[in-house]
N, C-alpha and C positions, 0 to 999 in steps of 0.2 A: 258165712262159711257153710258149705254143704257138708252134711253128715248123714249117716244112715237114718232113715225115717223123716228126712226133710221133705217138705212139699214144694215142688218146683213147677213153674209154668214153662212149657216148651216155646221157644222163640223161632224155631225153624223146623222144617220137615213136614211130613204128612200129619203129625200130631200137633202142629202149631196151635198155640193158645190153649192147649189141653193141660190139665193138672196131672202130674205124675209124682210118684213117691221114689225117693232114692233108695235103692236096694244094696248097692255096693259102690265103692269108690276105688278106682285103680289109678295108676300113675298118670295116664293120659286120657282117661274117659270116666264117665259116670254111668252106671247101670241103673235104669229107671223102669218102673212098671206101673200099670194102672189097674190091674186085676181083670181086665176084659180083653182089649186088643193086645196088650202085653201082660200076660200072666206072670206070676212070681217064678214059674219054672222056665220062662223064656224072656228074660228082661232085655230091653233095648240099650245098646251102648250108644251114648251121645257125648259129643264134645261139650265140656262145661260152658263154653262160650255161647252155646245155643240154649242155655237154661237160665231162667231168672228165679232166684230164691224168693219165696213168698213170706218167709219169716215164720211159717207154721211148722210144727213138728208133730209127727204121729207117734202115739204111744207104741211100745214094742208089741203089744197084743194085736194091734191093727195090721201088722205086717206078717201075720202067720198064715193067713189064707186069702185067696182071691176075693171071696165074699166080704170078709172083714175089711179088706183094702178098699174095695169099691164103696162100701158104706162110709168109711172114714173120709175118703176123697170127696164124696158127695156132700158131707158135712162141711168140709173145707171150702167147697165151691160157694157155699152161702156166705162165708166169712170174707172171701177175697173180693 
């Protein structure tokens, strides 16, 4: 189940196979960001079918700045 702070892998699109963090969940889409190509101020809306949950969750302090988000996702890449 996806929730804010979940680490997901993109299954489709330009960001395919990249790790992203869930920033917001709406009725029909999930907003994801990675801190570089998609900063927190401009998240990407994606269909939940195009995302695979990795089972990892980021702490709330990792989703406050782009730099902290990039660092947290880099640490997750080693564990996935």
